[in-house]
C-alpha positions as CSV (number, residue, x, y, z in Angstrom):
1,M,-12.1,56.9,-15.9
2,A,-8.8,57.3,-13.9
3,K,-8.4,60.0,-11.6
4,G,-4.9,61.3,-10.3
5,G,-4.5,63.5,-7.2
6,D,-6.8,66.7,-7.4
7,G,-6.9,66.5,-11.2
8,C,-9.7,65.4,-13.3
9,G,-9.0,62.5,-15.9
10,I,-9.6,63.3,-19.2
11,R,-10.2,60.6,-21.9
12,V,-9.1,61.2,-25.5
13,G,-9.8,58.2,-27.9
14,Y,-7.8,57.4,-30.9
15,A,-9.1,54.9,-33.5
16,I,-6.5,52.6,-35.3
17,T,-7.8,50.8,-38.4
18,L,-6.0,47.4,-39.3
19,D,-6.5,45.0,-42.2
20,P,-8.9,42.0,-41.4
21,G,-7.1,38.7,-41.2
22,R,-3.7,40.5,-40.3
23,F,-1.6,38.5,-37.8
24,I,-0.1,40.7,-34.8
25,P,2.7,38.9,-32.9
26,S,2.6,38.9,-29.1
27,L,4.8,41.4,-27.4
28,V,5.3,38.7,-24.6
29,G,6.1,35.1,-24.8
30,S,7.1,33.3,-27.9
31,A,7.2,34.6,-31.4
32,A,4.5,32.1,-32.5
33,S,2.0,33.7,-30.2
34,G,-0.1,36.6,-31.1
35,L,-3.5,37.5,-32.4
36,T,-5.2,37.9,-35.7
37,V,-7.3,40.9,-36.3
38,T,-10.9,40.1,-36.9
39,N,-12.5,43.4,-35.9
40,C,-11.0,46.1,-38.0
41,T,-11.2,49.0,-35.4
42,I,-8.9,49.2,-32.0
43,T,-9.3,52.2,-30.0
44,V,-6.6,53.3,-27.6
45,V,-7.3,55.5,-24.8
46,Q,-4.9,58.2,-23.6
47,Y,-5.4,60.0,-20.4
48,M,-4.4,63.7,-19.8
49,I,-4.9,65.1,-16.2
50,F,-5.7,68.8,-15.9
51,T,-5.9,70.4,-12.7
52,L,-7.5,73.7,-11.9
53,N,-7.3,75.4,-8.6
54,S,-10.0,78.1,-7.9
55,A,-7.9,79.3,-4.9
56,A,-4.7,79.9,-6.8
57,G,-5.4,83.6,-7.7
58,L,-5.2,82.8,-11.4
59,P,-8.3,82.7,-13.7
60,L,-9.3,79.1,-14.4
61,Y,-9.0,79.7,-18.2
62,L,-5.6,80.9,-17.8
63,Q,-4.6,77.7,-15.7
64,L,-6.1,75.6,-18.5
65,M,-4.2,77.4,-21.1
66,Q,-1.0,77.0,-19.3
67,Q,-1.4,73.3,-18.7
68,I,-2.3,72.8,-22.6
69,R,0.8,75.0,-23.5
70,H,2.9,72.8,-21.1
71,A,1.6,69.5,-22.6
72,I,2.6,70.6,-26.0
73,E,5.9,72.1,-25.1
74,T,6.9,68.8,-23.3
75,G,5.7,66.7,-26.2
76,V,2.8,65.0,-24.3
77,L,0.5,66.6,-27.1
78,K,1.8,66.6,-30.6
79,S,0.7,68.3,-33.8
80,G,-2.6,66.9,-35.0
81,D,-3.7,65.6,-31.5
82,V,-7.3,66.1,-30.6
83,L,-8.1,68.0,-27.3
84,P,-11.4,67.0,-25.5
85,G,-14.4,68.7,-26.6
86,I,-15.3,71.9,-24.8
87,R,-18.5,70.6,-23.1
88,S,-17.1,67.3,-22.2
89,L,-13.9,69.0,-20.6
90,A,-16.0,71.6,-18.8
91,Q,-18.1,68.8,-17.4
92,E,-15.0,66.7,-16.3
93,L,-13.4,69.9,-14.8
94,V,-16.7,70.9,-13.2
95,V,-16.5,74.4,-14.7
96,S,-18.4,76.5,-17.0
97,H,-18.2,75.5,-20.7
98,N,-17.6,79.4,-21.2
99,T,-14.0,78.8,-19.2
100,V,-13.1,76.2,-21.6
101,A,-14.4,77.9,-24.6
102,K,-12.3,81.1,-23.5
103,A,-9.1,79.2,-23.0
104,Y,-9.4,77.3,-26.3
105,S,-10.3,80.6,-28.2
106,E,-7.3,82.3,-26.7
107,L,-5.0,79.5,-27.8
108,E,-6.5,79.6,-31.1
109,H,-5.6,83.3,-31.4
110,E,-2.0,82.3,-30.1
111,G,-1.7,79.7,-32.9
112,V,-1.3,76.9,-30.5
113,I,-4.7,75.1,-31.7
114,E,-7.1,75.0,-34.3
115,L,-10.8,74.9,-33.7
116,R,-12.9,73.3,-36.3
117,H,-16.5,73.6,-36.0
118,G,-18.1,70.3,-35.5
119,S,-14.8,68.4,-35.4
120,G,-13.1,69.6,-32.3
121,A,-9.7,71.4,-31.2
122,F,-6.6,70.2,-32.7
123,V,-3.0,70.9,-31.8
124,T,-1.3,72.8,-34.6
125,A,2.3,72.2,-35.9
126,R,4.6,74.5,-34.1
127,R,8.3,74.1,-34.6
128,A,9.2,76.3,-31.5
129,S,7.4,74.1,-29.3
130,S,9.2,71.1,-30.4
131,S,12.6,72.8,-30.0
132,R,11.5,73.9,-26.4
133,A,10.6,70.1,-25.7
134,E,14.1,69.3,-26.8
135,R,15.6,72.1,-24.6
136,L,13.5,70.7,-21.5
137,L,14.7,67.2,-22.1
138,V,18.3,68.2,-22.4
139,G,18.0,70.4,-19.2
140,Q,16.4,67.5,-17.4
141,Q,19.2,65.1,-18.5
142,R,21.8,67.7,-17.1
143,V,20.0,68.3,-13.9
144,R,19.9,64.3,-13.3
145,T,23.6,64.0,-14.1
146,L,24.3,67.0,-11.7
147,I,22.2,65.4,-9.0
148,E,23.9,62.0,-9.4
149,S,27.4,63.5,-9.2
150,L,26.2,65.6,-6.1
151,Q,24.9,62.4,-4.4
152,A,28.3,60.6,-5.2
153,T,30.2,63.3,-3.2
154,G,28.0,62.3,-0.1
155,L,25.4,65.2,-0.3
156,S,21.9,64.1,0.9
157,D,18.8,64.7,-1.3
158,Q,17.7,67.5,1.1
159,E,20.9,69.2,1.0
160,I,20.9,69.2,-2.8
161,H,17.3,70.3,-2.8
162,R,18.3,73.3,-0.5
163,L,21.5,74.0,-3.0
164,F,19.0,74.2,-6.1
165,E,16.6,76.6,-4.2
166,A,19.3,78.9,-3.1
167,A,20.6,79.0,-6.7
168,L,17.2,79.6,-8.2
169,F,15.5,81.9,-5.7
170,F,18.2,83.5,-3.6
171,D,21.4,84.0,-5.8
172,G,20.8,87.0,-8.0
173,S,23.9,86.5,-10.1
174,A,22.7,83.1,-11.4
175,R,19.5,84.7,-12.9
176,E,21.3,87.6,-14.4
177,T,23.8,85.5,-16.3
178,T,21.0,83.4,-17.7
179,R,19.1,86.5,-19.3
């Protein structure tokens, strides 16, 4: 289990079934290299990192809800993806299973996930979240372009950082025009 920073590594497994005897070409090397499937099940493991901070002043279940929403909005989690089970996630995060259950229950009430008894929690289809992911991607590209042009004028990364901070936190006119 990989762990990153202060977060806890959460493994989510996905099974892919292939036809026996099917030839899969190698992604590296010559086109003639590859492998033939003899065992029909391949498991692909994806890691999600959730970080809960008890000193943050925000209840743990709300922190978990925000992180799951963010993963959906940015496209890390997609419709139909399976979330870790309540007990296993609670064990990985070292919190009460009631904390995870409350977060999942609230997310289900919001229509973000669907809880299926005995099967787990699944991300539901949400059109608004995919458009938000697209908006975030476009915004990220615009910020990168702006940073590159500012660097080309000779500004340092620290100066650019200060400009962004000033515009976001201290310039009231910039905030009013976006509302």
